PyMOL Python script that loads the backbone (N, CA, C, O; Angstrom):
from pymol import cmd

cmd.read_pdbstr("""\
ATOM      1  N   MET A   1     -19.803  -9.407 -17.864  1.00  0.00           N
ATOM      2  CA  MET A   1     -19.347  -8.100 -17.741  1.00  0.00           C
ATOM      3  C   MET A   1     -19.088  -7.478 -16.580  1.00  0.00           C
ATOM      4  O   MET A   1     -18.085  -6.809 -16.332  1.00  0.00           O
ATOM      5  N   ALA A   2     -20.288  -7.772 -15.638  1.00  0.00           N
ATOM      6  CA  ALA A   2     -20.305  -7.344 -14.053  1.00  0.00           C
ATOM      7  C   ALA A   2     -19.158  -7.710 -13.284  1.00  0.00           C
ATOM      8  O   ALA A   2     -18.587  -6.942 -12.510  1.00  0.00           O
ATOM      9  N   ILE A   3     -18.777  -9.086 -13.544  1.00  0.00           N
ATOM     10  CA  ILE A   3     -17.568  -9.732 -12.329  1.00  0.00           C
ATOM     11  C   ILE A   3     -16.421  -8.949 -12.970  1.00  0.00           C
ATOM     12  O   ILE A   3     -15.650  -8.646 -12.059  1.00  0.00           O
ATOM     13  N   PHE A   4     -15.958  -8.473 -14.191  1.00  0.00           N
ATOM     14  CA  PHE A   4     -14.940  -7.677 -14.299  1.00  0.00           C
ATOM     15  C   PHE A   4     -15.089  -6.117 -14.000  1.00  0.00           C
ATOM     16  O   PHE A   4     -14.112  -5.384 -14.156  1.00  0.00           O
ATOM     17  N   PHE A   5     -16.254  -5.640 -13.591  1.00  0.00           N
ATOM     18  CA  PHE A   5     -16.103  -4.601 -12.651  1.00  0.00           C
ATOM     19  C   PHE A   5     -15.990  -4.787 -11.302  1.00  0.00           C
ATOM     20  O   PHE A   5     -15.556  -3.903 -10.563  1.00  0.00           O
ATOM     21  N   VAL A   6     -16.257  -5.595 -11.013  1.00  0.00           N
ATOM     22  CA  VAL A   6     -16.516  -6.285  -9.127  1.00  0.00           C
ATOM     23  C   VAL A   6     -14.836  -6.279  -9.292  1.00  0.00           C
ATOM     24  O   VAL A   6     -14.239  -5.546  -8.505  1.00  0.00           O
ATOM     25  N   LEU A   7     -14.189  -6.902 -10.077  1.00  0.00           N
ATOM     26  CA  LEU A   7     -12.831  -7.438 -10.294  1.00  0.00           C
ATOM     27  C   LEU A   7     -11.759  -6.082  -9.799  1.00  0.00           C
ATOM     28  O   LEU A   7     -10.967  -6.031  -8.859  1.00  0.00           O
ATOM     29  N   GLY A   8     -12.193  -4.783 -11.117  1.00  0.00           N
ATOM     30  CA  GLY A   8     -11.749  -3.849 -10.817  1.00  0.00           C
ATOM     31  C   GLY A   8     -11.550  -3.064  -9.766  1.00  0.00           C
ATOM     32  O   GLY A   8     -10.461  -2.564  -9.483  1.00  0.00           O
ATOM     33  N   VAL A   9     -13.020  -2.859  -8.879  1.00  0.00           N
ATOM     34  CA  VAL A   9     -13.319  -2.197  -8.043  1.00  0.00           C
ATOM     35  C   VAL A   9     -12.316  -2.786  -6.865  1.00  0.00           C
ATOM     36  O   VAL A   9     -11.788  -2.006  -6.072  1.00  0.00           O
ATOM     37  N   ILE A  10     -12.082  -4.256  -6.799  1.00  0.00           N
ATOM     38  CA  ILE A  10     -11.749  -5.124  -6.047  1.00  0.00           C
ATOM     39  C   ILE A  10      -9.794  -4.406  -5.860  1.00  0.00           C
ATOM     40  O   ILE A  10      -9.083  -4.056  -4.918  1.00  0.00           O
ATOM     41  N   SER A  11      -9.672  -4.490  -7.122  1.00  0.00           N
ATOM     42  CA  SER A  11      -8.267  -3.611  -7.376  1.00  0.00           C
ATOM     43  C   SER A  11      -7.843  -2.581  -7.019  1.00  0.00           C
ATOM     44  O   SER A  11      -6.751  -2.386  -6.486  1.00  0.00           O
ATOM     45  N   LEU A  12      -8.882  -1.601  -7.344  1.00  0.00           N
ATOM     46  CA  LEU A  12      -8.726  -0.209  -6.797  1.00  0.00           C
ATOM     47  C   LEU A  12      -8.676   0.115  -5.282  1.00  0.00           C
ATOM     48  O   LEU A  12      -7.999   0.917  -4.638  1.00  0.00           O
ATOM     49  N   LEU A  13      -9.620  -0.778  -4.938  1.00  0.00           N
ATOM     50  CA  LEU A  13      -9.710  -0.252  -3.169  1.00  0.00           C
ATOM     51  C   LEU A  13      -8.369  -1.206  -2.327  1.00  0.00           C
ATOM     52  O   LEU A  13      -7.994  -0.986  -1.176  1.00  0.00           O
ATOM     53  N   GLU A  14      -7.715  -2.476  -3.425  1.00  0.00           N
ATOM     54  CA  GLU A  14      -6.392  -2.800  -2.668  1.00  0.00           C
ATOM     55  C   GLU A  14      -5.336  -1.848  -2.811  1.00  0.00           C
ATOM     56  O   GLU A  14      -4.642  -1.637  -1.817  1.00  0.00           O
ATOM     57  N   GLY A  15      -5.161  -1.409  -3.571  1.00  0.00           N
ATOM     58  CA  GLY A  15      -4.088  -0.405  -4.209  1.00  0.00           C
ATOM     59  C   GLY A  15      -4.424   0.847  -3.172  1.00  0.00           C
ATOM     60  O   GLY A  15      -3.618   1.262  -2.339  1.00  0.00           O
ATOM     61  N   ILE A  16      -5.777   1.379  -3.376  1.00  0.00           N
ATOM     62  CA  ILE A  16      -5.869   2.256  -1.823  1.00  0.00           C
ATOM     63  C   ILE A  16      -5.040   2.093  -0.481  1.00  0.00           C
ATOM     64  O   ILE A  16      -4.151   2.756   0.053  1.00  0.00           O
ATOM     65  N   PHE A  17      -5.801   0.776  -0.128  1.00  0.00           N
ATOM     66  CA  PHE A  17      -5.462   0.245   1.157  1.00  0.00           C
ATOM     67  C   PHE A  17      -4.124   0.071   1.295  1.00  0.00           C
ATOM     68  O   PHE A  17      -3.561   0.311   2.362  1.00  0.00           O
ATOM     69  N   SER A  18      -3.360  -0.453   0.008  1.00  0.00           N
ATOM     70  CA  SER A  18      -1.769  -0.786   0.437  1.00  0.00           C
ATOM     71  C   SER A  18      -1.195   0.665   0.321  1.00  0.00           C
ATOM     72  O   SER A  18      -0.185   0.906   0.982  1.00  0.00           O
ATOM     73  N   ILE A  19      -1.629   1.460  -0.300  1.00  0.00           N
ATOM     74  CA  ILE A  19      -0.594   2.779  -0.193  1.00  0.00           C
ATOM     75  C   ILE A  19      -0.858   3.229   1.621  1.00  0.00           C
ATOM     76  O   ILE A  19       0.087   3.156   2.406  1.00  0.00           O
ATOM     77  N   ARG A  20      -1.975   3.588   1.983  1.00  0.00           N
ATOM     78  CA  ARG A  20      -2.197   3.788   3.288  1.00  0.00           C
ATOM     79  C   ARG A  20      -1.808   3.085   4.065  1.00  0.00           C
ATOM     80  O   ARG A  20      -1.495   3.689   5.091  1.00  0.00           O
ATOM     81  N   GLY A  21      -1.578   1.523   4.130  1.00  0.00           N
ATOM     82  CA  GLY A  21      -0.810   0.591   4.764  1.00  0.00           C
ATOM     83  C   GLY A  21       0.886   0.985   4.712  1.00  0.00           C
ATOM     84  O   GLY A  21       1.624   0.987   5.697  1.00  0.00           O
ATOM     85  N   ALA A  22       1.223   1.259   3.535  1.00  0.00           N
ATOM     86  CA  ALA A  22       2.724   1.755   3.537  1.00  0.00           C
ATOM     87  C   ALA A  22       3.138   2.805   3.936  1.00  0.00           C
ATOM     88  O   ALA A  22       4.348   3.010   4.037  1.00  0.00           O
ATOM     89  N   ARG A  23       2.178   3.748   4.269  1.00  0.00           N
ATOM     90  CA  ARG A  23       2.803   4.933   4.894  1.00  0.00           C
ATOM     91  C   ARG A  23       2.473   5.008   6.219  1.00  0.00           C
ATOM     92  O   ARG A  23       3.078   5.840   6.895  1.00  0.00           O
ATOM     93  N   ASP A  24       1.522   4.218   6.813  1.00  0.00           N
ATOM     94  CA  ASP A  24       1.261   3.954   8.244  1.00  0.00           C
ATOM     95  C   ASP A  24       1.015   2.202   8.278  1.00  0.00           C
ATOM     96  O   ASP A  24       0.145   1.601   7.649  1.00  0.00           O
ATOM     97  N   ALA A  25       2.176   1.521   9.317  1.00  0.00           N
ATOM     98  CA  ALA A  25       2.009  -0.024   9.684  1.00  0.00           C
ATOM     99  C   ALA A  25       0.609   0.060  10.198  1.00  0.00           C
ATOM    100  O   ALA A  25      -0.134  -0.809   9.743  1.00  0.00           O
ATOM    101  N   SER A  26       0.156   0.774  10.913  1.00  0.00           N
ATOM    102  CA  SER A  26      -0.863   0.394  11.622  1.00  0.00           C
ATOM    103  C   SER A  26      -2.111   0.333  10.771  1.00  0.00           C
ATOM    104  O   SER A  26      -2.971  -0.201  11.471  1.00  0.00           O
ATOM    105  N   LYS A  27      -2.545   0.597   9.732  1.00  0.00           N
ATOM    106  CA  LYS A  27      -3.558   0.876   8.751  1.00  0.00           C
ATOM    107  C   LYS A  27      -3.379  -0.481   7.829  1.00  0.00           C
ATOM    108  O   LYS A  27      -4.151  -0.633   6.883  1.00  0.00           O
ATOM    109  N   ILE A  28      -2.424  -1.406   8.085  1.00  0.00           N
ATOM    110  CA  ILE A  28      -2.176  -2.157   7.198  1.00  0.00           C
ATOM    111  C   ILE A  28      -3.194  -3.388   7.107  1.00  0.00           C
ATOM    112  O   ILE A  28      -3.068  -3.996   6.045  1.00  0.00           O
ATOM    113  N   MET A  29      -4.012  -3.818   7.823  1.00  0.00           N
ATOM    114  CA  MET A  29      -5.090  -4.980   7.877  1.00  0.00           C
ATOM    115  C   MET A  29      -6.098  -4.642   6.574  1.00  0.00           C
ATOM    116  O   MET A  29      -6.405  -5.578   5.835  1.00  0.00           O
ATOM    117  N   PRO A  30      -6.537  -3.480   6.341  1.00  0.00           N
ATOM    118  CA  PRO A  30      -7.346  -3.716   5.217  1.00  0.00           C
ATOM    119  C   PRO A  30      -6.500  -4.252   4.273  1.00  0.00           C
ATOM    120  O   PRO A  30      -6.671  -5.343   3.729  1.00  0.00           O
ATOM    121  N   ALA A  31      -5.579  -3.484   4.073  1.00  0.00           N
ATOM    122  CA  ALA A  31      -4.652  -3.902   2.412  1.00  0.00           C
ATOM    123  C   ALA A  31      -4.285  -5.496   2.409  1.00  0.00           C
ATOM    124  O   ALA A  31      -4.228  -6.230   1.422  1.00  0.00           O
ATOM    125  N   TRP A  32      -4.035  -5.857   3.871  1.00  0.00           N
ATOM    126  CA  TRP A  32      -4.019  -7.268   3.965  1.00  0.00           C
ATOM    127  C   TRP A  32      -5.607  -8.184   3.439  1.00  0.00           C
ATOM    128  O   TRP A  32      -5.616  -9.091   2.607  1.00  0.00           O
ATOM    129  N   ILE A  33      -6.216  -7.919   3.804  1.00  0.00           N
ATOM    130  CA  ILE A  33      -7.908  -8.477   3.793  1.00  0.00           C
ATOM    131  C   ILE A  33      -7.945  -8.369   2.219  1.00  0.00           C
ATOM    132  O   ILE A  33      -7.996  -9.399   1.546  1.00  0.00           O
ATOM    133  N   PHE A  34      -7.915  -6.933   1.546  1.00  0.00           N
ATOM    134  CA  PHE A  34      -8.086  -6.760   0.230  1.00  0.00           C
ATOM    135  C   PHE A  34      -7.062  -7.524  -0.742  1.00  0.00           C
ATOM    136  O   PHE A  34      -7.117  -7.593  -1.970  1.00  0.00           O
ATOM    137  N   ALA A  35      -6.337  -7.946  -0.077  1.00  0.00           N
ATOM    138  CA  ALA A  35      -5.142  -8.453  -1.120  1.00  0.00           C
ATOM    139  C   ALA A  35      -5.439 -10.314  -1.015  1.00  0.00           C
ATOM    140  O   ALA A  35      -5.159 -11.063  -1.951  1.00  0.00           O
ATOM    141  N   ILE A  36      -5.954 -10.723   0.112  1.00  0.00           N
ATOM    142  CA  ILE A  36      -6.705 -12.034  -0.245  1.00  0.00           C
ATOM    143  C   ILE A  36      -7.989 -12.175  -0.749  1.00  0.00           C
ATOM    144  O   ILE A  36      -8.302 -13.237  -1.287  1.00  0.00           O
ATOM    145  N   ILE A  37      -8.755 -11.286  -0.657  1.00  0.00           N
ATOM    146  CA  ILE A  37      -9.813 -11.339  -1.802  1.00  0.00           C
ATOM    147  C   ILE A  37      -9.449 -10.955  -3.126  1.00  0.00           C
ATOM    148  O   ILE A  37     -10.280 -11.130  -4.018  1.00  0.00           O
ATOM    149  N   GLY A  38      -7.997 -10.309  -3.478  1.00  0.00           N
ATOM    150  CA  GLY A  38      -7.536 -10.057  -4.742  1.00  0.00           C
ATOM    151  C   GLY A  38      -7.315 -11.616  -5.210  1.00  0.00           C
ATOM    152  O   GLY A  38      -7.726 -12.135  -6.248  1.00  0.00           O
ATOM    153  N   VAL A  39      -6.685 -12.111  -4.340  1.00  0.00           N
ATOM    154  CA  VAL A  39      -5.980 -13.338  -4.709  1.00  0.00           C
ATOM    155  C   VAL A  39      -6.828 -14.476  -5.137  1.00  0.00           C
ATOM    156  O   VAL A  39      -6.532 -15.281  -6.019  1.00  0.00           O
ATOM    157  N   ILE A  40      -7.975 -14.464  -4.386  1.00  0.00           N
ATOM    158  CA  ILE A  40      -9.102 -15.036  -4.496  1.00  0.00           C
ATOM    159  C   ILE A  40     -10.070 -14.763  -5.652  1.00  0.00           C
ATOM    160  O   ILE A  40     -10.560 -15.694  -6.291  1.00  0.00           O
ATOM    161  N   ALA A  41     -10.289 -13.728  -5.865  1.00  0.00           N
ATOM    162  CA  ALA A  41     -10.677 -13.058  -7.340  1.00  0.00           C
ATOM    163  C   ALA A  41     -10.079 -13.471  -8.739  1.00  0.00           C
ATOM    164  O   ALA A  41     -10.556 -13.779  -9.832  1.00  0.00           O
ATOM    165  N   ALA A  42      -8.515 -13.306  -8.077  1.00  0.00           N
ATOM    166  CA  ALA A  42      -7.578 -13.455  -9.653  1.00  0.00           C
ATOM    167  C   ALA A  42      -7.668 -15.036  -9.864  1.00  0.00           C
ATOM    168  O   ALA A  42      -7.525 -15.362 -11.042  1.00  0.00           O
ATOM    169  N   ILE A  43      -7.858 -15.993  -9.044  1.00  0.00           N
ATOM    170  CA  ILE A  43      -7.653 -17.243  -9.133  1.00  0.00           C
ATOM    171  C   ILE A  43      -9.403 -17.613  -9.617  1.00  0.00           C
ATOM    172  O   ILE A  43      -9.569 -18.697 -10.176  1.00  0.00           O
ATOM    173  N   ILE A  44     -10.502 -16.816  -9.418  1.00  0.00           N
ATOM    174  CA  ILE A  44     -11.609 -16.962 -10.112  1.00  0.00           C
ATOM    175  C   ILE A  44     -11.436 -16.582 -11.601  1.00  0.00           C
ATOM    176  O   ILE A  44     -11.789 -17.147 -12.637  1.00  0.00           O
ATOM    177  N   GLY A  45     -10.774 -15.438 -11.354  1.00  0.00           N
ATOM    178  CA  GLY A  45     -10.776 -14.601 -13.115  1.00  0.00           C
ATOM    179  C   GLY A  45     -10.181 -15.895 -13.905  1.00  0.00           C
ATOM    180  O   GLY A  45     -10.788 -16.155 -14.944  1.00  0.00           O
ATOM    181  N   LEU A  46      -9.184 -16.675 -13.606  1.00  0.00           N
ATOM    182  CA  LEU A  46      -8.420 -17.556 -14.215  1.00  0.00           C
ATOM    183  C   LEU A  46      -9.203 -18.475 -15.129  1.00  0.00           C
ATOM    184  O   LEU A  46      -8.704 -18.889 -16.175  1.00  0.00           O
ATOM    185  N   PHE A  47     -10.647 -18.854 -14.670  1.00  0.00           N
ATOM    186  CA  PHE A  47     -11.431 -20.080 -14.746  1.00  0.00           C
ATOM    187  C   PHE A  47     -12.863 -19.237 -15.168  1.00  0.00           C
ATOM    188  O   PHE A  47     -13.846 -19.912 -15.473  1.00  0.00           O
ATOM    189  N   THR A  48     -12.922 -18.231 -15.173  1.00  0.00           N
ATOM    190  CA  THR A  48     -13.753 -17.575 -15.682  1.00  0.00           C
ATOM    191  C   THR A  48     -14.171 -16.837 -17.382  1.00  0.00           C
ATOM    192  O   THR A  48     -15.069 -16.075 -17.740  1.00  0.00           O
ATOM    193  N   GLY A  49     -13.237 -17.386 -17.988  1.00  0.00           N
ATOM    194  CA  GLY A  49     -12.635 -17.306 -19.420  1.00  0.00           C
ATOM    195  C   GLY A  49     -12.331 -15.912 -19.867  1.00  0.00           C
ATOM    196  O   GLY A  49     -12.565 -15.427 -20.974  1.00  0.00           O
ATOM    197  N   GLY A  50     -11.661 -15.231 -18.621  1.00  0.00           N
ATOM    198  CA  GLY A  50     -11.112 -14.102 -19.279  1.00  0.00           C
ATOM    199  C   GLY A  50      -9.910 -14.052 -20.145  1.00  0.00           C
ATOM    200  O   GLY A  50      -9.659 -15.043 -20.831  1.00  0.00           O
ATOM    201  N   SER A  51      -9.091 -12.948 -20.196  1.00  0.00           N
ATOM    202  CA  SER A  51      -7.651 -13.286 -21.006  1.00  0.00           C
ATOM    203  C   SER A  51      -6.675 -13.892 -19.796  1.00  0.00           C
ATOM    204  O   SER A  51      -6.445 -13.327 -18.727  1.00  0.00           O
ATOM    205  N   LEU A  52      -6.198 -15.087 -20.201  1.00  0.00           N
ATOM    206  CA  LEU A  52      -5.321 -15.618 -19.185  1.00  0.00           C
ATOM    207  C   LEU A  52      -3.798 -15.083 -19.246  1.00  0.00           C
ATOM    208  O   LEU A  52      -3.011 -15.695 -18.525  1.00  0.00           O
ATOM    209  N   GLY A  53      -3.371 -14.198 -19.886  1.00  0.00           N
ATOM    210  CA  GLY A  53      -2.372 -13.698 -19.405  1.00  0.00           C
ATOM    211  C   GLY A  53      -2.394 -12.537 -18.619  1.00  0.00           C
ATOM    212  O   GLY A  53      -1.447 -12.260 -17.883  1.00  0.00           O
ATOM    213  N   GLY A  54      -3.696 -11.619 -18.740  1.00  0.00           N
ATOM    214  CA  GLY A  54      -3.774 -10.997 -17.753  1.00  0.00           C
ATOM    215  C   GLY A  54      -4.627 -11.585 -16.266  1.00  0.00           C
ATOM    216  O   GLY A  54      -4.579 -10.952 -15.211  1.00  0.00           O
ATOM    217  N   SER A  55      -5.235 -12.629 -16.394  1.00  0.00           N
ATOM    218  CA  SER A  55      -5.456 -13.336 -15.137  1.00  0.00           C
ATOM    219  C   SER A  55      -4.403 -13.939 -14.336  1.00  0.00           C
ATOM    220  O   SER A  55      -4.580 -14.366 -13.195  1.00  0.00           O
ATOM    221  N   VAL A  56      -2.850 -13.969 -15.226  1.00  0.00           N
ATOM    222  CA  VAL A  56      -1.920 -14.604 -14.295  1.00  0.00           C
ATOM    223  C   VAL A  56      -1.331 -13.438 -14.048  1.00  0.00           C
ATOM    224  O   VAL A  56      -0.755 -13.416 -12.960  1.00  0.00           O
ATOM    225  N   PHE A  57      -1.271 -12.447 -14.685  1.00  0.00           N
ATOM    226  CA  PHE A  57      -0.406 -10.891 -14.120  1.00  0.00           C
ATOM    227  C   PHE A  57      -1.244 -10.828 -13.074  1.00  0.00           C
ATOM    228  O   PHE A  57      -0.711 -10.841 -11.965  1.00  0.00           O
ATOM    229  N   SER A  58      -2.593 -10.753 -13.139  1.00  0.00           N
ATOM    230  CA  SER A  58      -3.170 -10.150 -11.789  1.00  0.00           C
ATOM    231  C   SER A  58      -2.890 -10.992 -10.727  1.00  0.00           C
ATOM    232  O   SER A  58      -2.399 -10.407  -9.762  1.00  0.00           O
ATOM    233  N   LEU A  59      -3.093 -12.510 -10.573  1.00  0.00           N
ATOM    234  CA  LEU A  59      -2.360 -13.351  -9.994  1.00  0.00           C
ATOM    235  C   LEU A  59      -1.581 -12.993  -8.965  1.00  0.00           C
ATOM    236  O   LEU A  59      -1.717 -12.910  -7.744  1.00  0.00           O
ATOM    237  N   ILE A  60      -0.388 -12.725 -10.064  1.00  0.00           N
ATOM    238  CA  ILE A  60       1.175 -12.843  -9.457  1.00  0.00           C
ATOM    239  C   ILE A  60       1.109 -11.635  -8.533  1.00  0.00           C
ATOM    240  O   ILE A  60       1.486 -11.701  -7.363  1.00  0.00           O
ATOM    241  N   VAL A  61       0.506 -10.274  -9.217  1.00  0.00           N
ATOM    242  CA  VAL A  61       0.513  -9.149  -8.400  1.00  0.00           C
ATOM    243  C   VAL A  61      -0.428  -8.915  -7.095  1.00  0.00           C
ATOM    244  O   VAL A  61      -0.217  -8.249  -6.081  1.00  0.00           O
ATOM    245  N   ASN A  62      -1.314  -9.543  -7.406  1.00  0.00           N
ATOM    246  CA  ASN A  62      -1.994  -9.796  -6.031  1.00  0.00           C
ATOM    247  C   ASN A  62      -1.360 -10.471  -4.672  1.00  0.00           C
ATOM    248  O   ASN A  62      -1.550 -10.156  -3.497  1.00  0.00           O
ATOM    249  N   ILE A  63      -0.371 -11.723  -5.354  1.00  0.00           N
ATOM    250  CA  ILE A  63       0.361 -12.374  -4.052  1.00  0.00           C
ATOM    251  C   ILE A  63       1.549 -11.299  -3.948  1.00  0.00           C
ATOM    252  O   ILE A  63       1.843 -11.161  -2.760  1.00  0.00           O
ATOM    253  N   VAL A  64       2.182 -10.645  -4.627  1.00  0.00           N
ATOM    254  CA  VAL A  64       3.118  -9.779  -4.261  1.00  0.00           C
ATOM    255  C   VAL A  64       2.587  -8.651  -3.046  1.00  0.00           C
ATOM    256  O   VAL A  64       3.212  -8.306  -2.043  1.00  0.00           O
ATOM    257  N   ILE A  65       1.157  -8.188  -3.517  1.00  0.00           N
ATOM    258  CA  ILE A  65       1.051  -7.378  -2.712  1.00  0.00           C
ATOM    259  C   ILE A  65       0.544  -8.389  -1.356  1.00  0.00           C
ATOM    260  O   ILE A  65       0.530  -7.693  -0.340  1.00  0.00           O
ATOM    261  N   PHE A  66       0.138  -9.799  -1.078  1.00  0.00           N
ATOM    262  CA  PHE A  66      -0.318 -10.054   0.304  1.00  0.00           C
ATOM    263  C   PHE A  66       1.260 -10.150   0.660  1.00  0.00           C
ATOM    264  O   PHE A  66       1.624  -9.287   1.459  1.00  0.00           O
ATOM    265  N   VAL A  67       2.050 -10.854   0.307  1.00  0.00           N
ATOM    266  CA  VAL A  67       3.163 -11.040   0.700  1.00  0.00           C
ATOM    267  C   VAL A  67       3.809 -10.024   1.551  1.00  0.00           C
ATOM    268  O   VAL A  67       4.317 -10.298   2.638  1.00  0.00           O
ATOM    269  N   ALA A  68       3.760  -8.162   0.732  1.00  0.00           N
ATOM    270  CA  ALA A  68       4.418  -7.254   1.117  1.00  0.00           C
ATOM    271  C   ALA A  68       3.501  -6.696   2.237  1.00  0.00           C
ATOM    272  O   ALA A  68       3.994  -5.947   3.081  1.00  0.00           O
ATOM    273  N   ALA A  69       1.937  -7.093   2.288  1.00  0.00           N
ATOM    274  CA  ALA A  69       1.210  -6.786   3.503  1.00  0.00           C
ATOM    275  C   ALA A  69       1.585  -7.152   4.623  1.00  0.00           C
ATOM    276  O   ALA A  69       1.702  -6.513   5.668  1.00  0.00           O
ATOM    277  N   ASN A  70       1.867  -8.712   4.270  1.00  0.00           N
ATOM    278  CA  ASN A  70       1.723  -9.847   5.395  1.00  0.00           C
ATOM    279  C   ASN A  70       3.161  -9.720   6.360  1.00  0.00           C
ATOM    280  O   ASN A  70       3.343 -10.154   7.498  1.00  0.00           O
ATOM    281  N   LYS A  71       4.207  -8.876   5.365  1.00  0.00           N
ATOM    282  CA  LYS A  71       5.313  -8.834   6.021  1.00  0.00           C
ATOM    283  C   LYS A  71       5.263  -7.558   6.836  1.00  0.00           C
ATOM    284  O   LYS A  71       6.041  -7.633   7.786  1.00  0.00           O
ATOM    285  N   ILE A  72       4.606  -6.414   6.777  1.00  0.00           N
ATOM    286  CA  ILE A  72       4.702  -5.146   7.145  1.00  0.00           C
ATOM    287  C   ILE A  72       3.318  -5.720   8.505  1.00  0.00           C
ATOM    288  O   ILE A  72       3.175  -5.093   9.555  1.00  0.00           O
ATOM    289  N   LYS A  73       2.700  -6.633   8.244  1.00  0.00           N
ATOM    290  CA  LYS A  73       1.731  -7.086   9.591  1.00  0.00           C
ATOM    291  C   LYS A  73       2.542  -7.291  10.431  1.00  0.00           C
ATOM    292  O   LYS A  73       2.462  -6.745  11.531  1.00  0.00           O
ATOM    293  N   LYS A  74       3.350  -7.987  10.163  1.00  0.00           N
ATOM    294  CA  LYS A  74       4.238  -9.003  11.262  1.00  0.00           C
ATOM    295  C   LYS A  74       5.341  -8.164  11.718  1.00  0.00           C
ATOM    296  O   LYS A  74       5.618  -8.244  12.915  1.00  0.00           O
ATOM    297  N   PHE A  75       5.980  -7.421  11.026  1.00  0.00           N
ATOM    298  CA  PHE A  75       6.950  -6.420  11.638  1.00  0.00           C
ATOM    299  C   PHE A  75       5.949  -5.300  12.372  1.00  0.00           C
ATOM    300  O   PHE A  75       6.518  -4.728  13.302  1.00  0.00           O
ATOM    301  N   ARG A  76       4.954  -4.992  12.203  1.00  0.00           N
ATOM    302  CA  ARG A  76       3.979  -3.913  13.242  1.00  0.00           C
ATOM    303  C   ARG A  76       3.799  -5.028  14.388  1.00  0.00           C
ATOM    304  O   ARG A  76       3.734  -4.542  15.517  1.00  0.00           O
ATOM    305  N   ASN A  77       3.734  -6.009  14.338  1.00  0.00           N
ATOM    306  CA  ASN A  77       3.292  -7.053  15.470  1.00  0.00           C
ATOM    307  C   ASN A  77       4.382  -7.185  16.391  1.00  0.00           C
ATOM    308  O   ASN A  77       4.291  -7.468  17.586  1.00  0.00           O
ATOM    309  N   LEU A  78       5.598  -6.917  15.620  1.00  0.00           N
ATOM    310  CA  LEU A  78       7.144  -7.193  16.365  1.00  0.00           C
ATOM    311  C   LEU A  78       7.659  -6.026  17.225  1.00  0.00           C
ATOM    312  O   LEU A  78       8.580  -6.152  18.031  1.00  0.00           O
ATOM    313  N   ILE A  79       6.945  -4.798  16.975  1.00  0.00           N
ATOM    314  CA  ILE A  79       7.118  -3.489  17.161  1.00  0.00           C
ATOM    315  C   ILE A  79       6.107  -3.294  18.356  1.00  0.00           C
ATOM    316  O   ILE A  79       6.227  -2.346  19.133  1.00  0.00           O
ATOM    317  N   GLN A  80       5.273  -4.076  18.449  1.00  0.00           N
ATOM    318  CA  GLN A  80       4.401  -3.502  19.643  1.00  0.00           C
ATOM    319  C   GLN A  80       4.610  -4.433  20.724  1.00  0.00           C
ATOM    320  O   GLN A  80       4.054  -4.256  21.808  1.00  0.00           O
TER     321      GLN A  80
END
""", "prot")
cmd.dss("prot")
cmd.show_as("cartoon", "prot")
cmd.util.cbc("prot")
cmd.orient("prot")
């Protein structure tokens, strides 16, 4: 039960930092870090006996967020 709470907090923080990073490219690093943590947490969620469909969906969403954050990070580095 506690693991689902932790996964929820990670997802919430990932969303908050993703919105901040989308508005200002200089603030993308926390979103990128939480995206990596989210992918790892989603992979762990696949093996903890949770809902398979929910875990797969969470993994896909976290991968998409990571790819987007990575592209913003690379674009930011090109501009500087």
